[in-house]
N, C-alpha and C positions, 0 to 999 in steps of 0.2 A: 565100516561100521562102529559107531563111537560106545564105549562102555562106558556108562554115568549120566549123571543130570548136569543140564547147563545153568549158569547161575541164574538165569531168568525164570528157570522152571522152579528151583530152590526158592527163590524168592516169592513166587506164587503161591507154594505150597505152604509157607511159612504164614503168608498175611491170611490165606484160609484157616488156619489151623488158629490164627490171632482171632480172626472174626468169631469162630465158633466157640473158642474160649471165653469170649467177652460175653455171650450170651449164656454159656453153660455155668462158670464161674459163679455168678450171682445166682442162681436160681439152686444151685446146689447149695450157699450156703442159707439161703432161705428154707429149703428144705430142711437142713438140719437144724436151724433155730426153732421152726416149729415142733419136729420129733422132740427136741430137750423138752419145748413147754409141755407137750402131750405127757411125757415122762413124767414132770414135775407134778401136771396136775392128777396124775394117777398116783404117786406118791402121796399129795395130798389126802386123797381119798381113801386109802389105804391105812393112812395114819391116824385119821379120826377114827374110821371104824374100828381098827386094832385098838386104840387109847381107851375107848366108850366100851369095848368088850374086855378088855382087860380088868378095866377099873369095875364093872359089874361082875364079876368073879370075884375079885379080890379085895374089893371095897377101898382100895387105896392103890398111889402110884407112887414111886420114890423116883424112879426114872423112866424115861420115854424109852432108853434100850431094851428095858424090860418086857415092852411090849410089842416092841415090832424092831426089825433090822433094816436100816436103810444105805444105800450106796453113799458113802462118803466123798465121792467124787461131788456129788451135788450137794450135799448138806452136810452143816456142822452141828454136831449132837452133843448138846450138855445135857444136864440132869433132868429138867423139866423144861427145857426149850430146845428146839431144833430150828436152823435158820439156813435157807437159801440165798445164796449168795451170788450177784451177777455183775461184772466189774468192780469187785471189791466194794458194792454195796449191798447193803440188807433188802431183799427183794420180798421175800416171803419169811415169816416168822409165826410158829406153833409154839404156844406156851401155856403151859397149865399153870394157874394162879389159884389161890384161896380165896373164895368168897366167904361170907359171914358164917353160912351154914354148908357149903357145899364148894366141889372142886369146879372150876370153868376151864375148857380149853379155848384160847383166843387165838383165831386165825388173823393176822394181820399181814394186810397186801399193800405195799407201798407203790400204790400208781402215779406218783410224780416220778419215779427212775427212768431214765432215759433210755436204759437199756432194750436191746432187741427183745430179748426172752420175756423181761418183764412186761414189755407193752403186748406182746400176743399173750400173755395170761389175763390180764386185765382187758384186753379187746373180747377175749373169751368168755368174759363173765366171771372170772375170779375175784371175790370181794372178800373185803374184811366181815367176819362173822364171830361168832360166840355160841359154843355148844356147853350144855352142862353136863356133867357127869353125875349121872345116878348111881 
């Protein structure tokens, strides 16, 4: 009786693993992008709510980081602007601007970006919007 596998058995096992991998890997990548897009949407909602609450309580805001702490893996944080970049292109921008009598929070979504995560966000209904800070 032999101990081990024949070359034919090994080739068959490698082919089966390859076929399974050809289905599993794209599904895994799609699930990962959907999860990141969901995290970004949740972050946007949290940022908007936190900035509005902070401004309502303090009547001023000099840094977004005073109102909320974000994961710097996904976001680039400046004083009054935060940006999500995908493939080194701006996809989502939240910026506080001074209007003549009030401050405004602008949510800008670049719908022309070809990255997967930005497409998912746009297809889910994330749109450019303006919020007034009272």
